[in-house]
C-alpha positions as CSV (number, residue, x, y, z in Angstrom):
1,X,0.3,-26.2,27.4
2,X,2.0,-23.8,29.6
3,X,2.0,-19.8,30.9
4,X,5.5,-19.8,28.6
5,X,5.6,-16.1,27.0
6,X,5.2,-16.6,23.2
7,X,6.0,-13.3,22.4
8,X,3.8,-10.4,20.7
9,X,3.3,-10.5,17.1
10,X,2.7,-7.8,14.3
11,X,1.4,-8.1,10.5
12,X,1.6,-5.3,8.0
13,X,0.5,-7.2,5.2
14,X,-3.3,-8.3,6.7
15,X,-2.2,-11.7,8.1
16,X,0.3,-12.7,5.1
17,X,3.5,-12.5,7.1
18,X,4.2,-11.9,10.8
19,X,7.1,-10.6,12.7
20,X,8.3,-10.3,16.4
21,X,7.7,-7.6,18.6
22,X,10.4,-6.7,21.6
23,X,9.0,-7.3,24.7
24,X,11.7,-7.6,26.8
25,X,9.8,-5.1,29.1
26,X,7.0,-7.4,29.5
27,X,9.1,-10.3,30.2
28,X,11.2,-8.4,32.7
29,X,9.7,-5.5,34.6
30,X,11.2,-5.6,37.4
31,X,8.9,-7.3,40.3
32,X,10.4,-9.2,42.5
33,X,7.0,-10.7,44.0
34,X,5.7,-12.1,40.9
35,X,3.3,-10.7,37.9
36,X,5.6,-10.2,35.9
37,X,5.9,-11.7,32.0
38,X,2.9,-13.8,30.9
39,X,2.6,-15.2,34.5
40,X,-1.6,-17.1,34.3
41,X,-1.2,-15.8,30.6
42,X,-4.2,-19.2,29.9
43,X,-6.8,-17.0,32.4
44,X,-5.7,-13.2,31.6
45,X,-4.1,-11.7,28.5
46,X,-5.1,-9.0,26.4
47,X,-4.3,-6.6,23.9
48,X,-5.5,-3.1,22.3
49,X,-3.7,-0.7,19.4
50,X,-4.7,2.7,19.9
51,X,-3.4,5.4,17.5
52,X,-1.1,7.7,19.2
53,X,0.1,10.9,17.4
54,X,-2.9,13.1,17.1
55,X,-1.4,15.8,14.8
56,X,-2.3,15.0,11.0
57,X,0.9,16.7,10.0
58,X,3.0,14.2,11.8
59,X,4.2,10.8,11.8
60,X,1.7,8.7,13.1
61,X,2.4,6.3,15.6
62,X,0.5,3.7,17.5
63,X,0.5,2.8,21.3
64,X,0.1,-1.0,21.9
65,X,-1.1,-2.0,25.6
66,X,-1.0,-5.7,27.1
67,X,-2.4,-6.8,29.4
68,X,-1.1,-9.9,32.0
69,X,-0.9,-9.6,35.5
70,X,0.2,-6.3,35.0
71,X,-1.0,-3.4,32.4
72,X,2.1,-2.5,29.9
73,X,2.3,-0.1,27.1
74,X,5.0,0.4,24.4
75,X,4.7,3.6,21.9
76,X,5.7,2.7,18.3
77,X,7.2,4.8,16.0
78,X,8.0,4.7,12.5
79,X,11.6,4.9,13.9
80,X,11.0,2.1,16.3
81,X,8.5,-0.3,14.8
82,X,9.2,-3.3,17.3
83,X,9.6,-1.8,20.9
84,X,13.3,-1.9,21.0
85,X,14.1,1.4,21.8
86,X,14.0,3.1,25.1
87,X,11.4,4.9,27.1
88,X,8.8,5.4,26.1
89,X,9.4,3.1,22.5
90,X,9.8,0.0,24.7
91,X,7.2,-1.9,26.9
92,X,7.0,-0.3,30.5
93,X,4.6,-1.6,33.5
94,X,2.0,0.5,34.1
95,X,0.9,-1.2,37.3
96,X,4.0,-3.0,39.0
97,X,0.8,-4.4,41.3
98,X,3.9,-6.6,43.1
99,X,6.7,-4.7,42.6
100,X,7.0,-1.4,44.4
101,X,8.5,-1.2,47.7
102,X,6.4,0.3,50.5
103,X,8.1,3.6,50.8
104,X,7.3,4.5,47.5
105,X,3.6,4.3,47.5
106,X,1.6,2.8,44.4
107,X,2.0,3.5,40.7
108,X,-1.4,2.4,40.4
109,X,-4.0,1.2,42.4
110,X,-5.3,-1.0,39.9
111,X,-6.5,-4.8,40.3
112,X,-4.1,-7.5,38.8
113,X,-5.2,-9.7,36.5
114,X,-6.6,-7.8,33.0
115,X,-8.5,-9.6,30.4
116,X,-10.3,-6.7,28.2
117,X,-9.3,-3.2,26.9
118,X,-10.9,-0.6,25.1
119,X,-10.4,3.2,24.2
120,X,-12.2,6.2,22.9
121,X,-9.9,9.2,21.1
122,X,-12.1,12.6,22.7
123,X,-11.5,16.4,22.3
124,X,-11.2,16.0,18.1
125,X,-8.0,13.3,19.0
126,X,-5.9,15.1,21.6
127,X,-6.5,12.7,24.2
128,X,-7.6,9.1,24.3
129,X,-9.8,7.6,26.8
130,X,-8.6,4.0,27.8
131,X,-10.7,1.7,29.9
132,X,-9.8,-1.8,31.9
133,X,-11.3,-4.3,32.7
134,X,-9.9,-6.7,35.6
135,X,-10.5,-9.5,38.1
136,X,-11.1,-6.5,40.2
137,X,-13.9,-4.3,38.1
138,X,-13.7,-1.4,35.8
139,X,-10.5,1.5,35.6
140,X,-10.2,4.3,33.2
141,X,-7.4,7.1,32.3
142,X,-8.6,10.1,31.0
143,X,-5.9,10.7,29.1
144,X,-4.0,7.7,27.7
145,X,-1.3,9.6,25.8
146,X,-0.4,12.2,28.9
147,X,-1.8,10.3,31.9
148,X,-0.2,6.8,31.1
149,X,3.9,7.4,30.5
150,X,5.5,6.3,33.7
151,X,7.0,3.2,34.4
152,X,8.6,3.5,38.1
153,X,7.4,3.6,41.4
154,X,7.9,7.0,41.8
155,X,5.8,8.9,39.4
156,X,2.1,7.6,39.3
157,X,0.0,6.9,36.7
158,X,-3.0,8.4,35.9
159,X,-5.6,5.6,36.6
160,X,-9.6,6.0,38.0
161,X,-11.4,3.0,39.9
162,X,-15.3,2.9,38.1
163,X,-16.3,0.7,40.6
164,X,-17.6,3.2,43.8
165,X,-21.1,2.2,42.7
166,X,-21.0,-1.2,41.3
167,X,-21.5,-3.1,44.1
168,X,-19.1,-6.3,44.7
169,X,-17.0,-7.7,42.0
170,X,-15.9,-10.9,44.3
171,X,-16.1,-13.8,42.7
172,X,-16.8,-17.0,45.2
173,X,-15.4,-20.1,44.0
174,X,-15.9,-21.9,47.3
175,X,-17.9,-22.0,50.7
176,X,-17.9,-23.9,53.8
177,X,-19.9,-23.2,56.8
178,X,-19.6,-24.0,60.8
179,X,-21.6,-27.1,61.2
180,X,-22.8,-26.1,64.6
181,X,-22.9,-21.9,63.6
182,X,-24.8,-20.6,60.7
183,X,-22.7,-17.5,61.2
184,X,-19.7,-18.5,60.5
185,X,-18.3,-19.1,57.2
186,X,-15.1,-19.3,55.2
187,X,-14.9,-18.3,51.7
188,X,-12.5,-19.0,48.2
189,X,-12.5,-15.7,46.1
190,X,-10.0,-16.5,43.4
191,X,-8.1,-13.6,42.9
192,X,-8.9,-11.8,46.2
193,X,-7.9,-14.1,49.2
194,X,-10.0,-16.4,51.4
195,X,-12.7,-14.3,53.2
196,X,-14.5,-15.3,56.3
197,X,-17.6,-14.3,58.5
198,X,-18.8,-14.8,62.0
199,X,-21.9,-13.1,62.0
200,X,-23.4,-13.8,58.3
201,X,-27.0,-13.8,60.1
202,X,-26.7,-10.1,61.0
203,X,-23.7,-8.6,58.9
204,X,-22.5,-8.2,55.7
205,X,-19.0,-7.7,56.7
206,X,-16.4,-9.9,55.8
207,X,-12.4,-10.1,57.1
208,X,-9.6,-11.7,54.8
209,X,-8.2,-14.6,56.5
210,X,-6.1,-16.0,54.0
211,X,-3.9,-13.5,50.9
212,X,-3.3,-14.2,47.2
213,X,-5.9,-16.4,44.9
214,X,-8.6,-18.2,47.4
215,X,-10.1,-21.7,46.2
216,X,-11.6,-24.1,48.0
217,X,-11.9,-24.0,51.6
218,X,-13.2,-26.1,54.2
219,X,-14.5,-26.3,57.7
220,X,-13.9,-29.7,59.7
221,X,-17.1,-30.8,61.0
222,X,-15.7,-32.6,63.6
223,X,-13.4,-30.3,64.6
224,X,-15.1,-26.5,63.5
225,X,-11.8,-24.5,64.6
226,X,-9.7,-26.0,62.1
227,X,-10.3,-24.4,58.6
228,X,-8.6,-24.9,55.5
229,X,-7.7,-23.1,52.4
230,X,-6.1,-23.8,48.9
231,X,-4.4,-20.6,47.0
């Protein structure tokens, strides 16, 4: 009925009983501009459980990845099995998509709104390659063990974009055309704002004329310089 956080739950007996995880690091990741918790959880929500310790003689742990607007990670151990410890045994935001001050740069250039994750252990289990799909395409980390450990804006995480040759991932949900000028189009592109072009007949270039989640767009047919966007 809403996007309120209902928690992350764990079963150790095949689903017969369940216990809650501590997800305070997700609910309170520190992003002042939004994107924390399970905001938009009815649209973007995903989980992955990744074997952590590659040493067969050591106590095995599990890396829990949670994707909402941000990507979060918690390392669980036998001694801290519910993410209630200190870093890294609590949920850390790996992305802070709306939270890092400009002078810090970016912890990760990963598009918000996560939908799917997968992984593959490589080099005999010494590394784990992670893959993430979201509103902006596909991303990876070549070593989730050593490369995805930072939860603060001053230390970047090891993400790579896989979208350089993939083509446009932009989803248009609305278009409006100037009734007197076929070159002028105003669009809405869900998670990527409201783009427009005045050269659609001769160029594929667009500019962003409004940010946020771009929805329906309209150009007033009686007054084509009056534009409307919903976001």
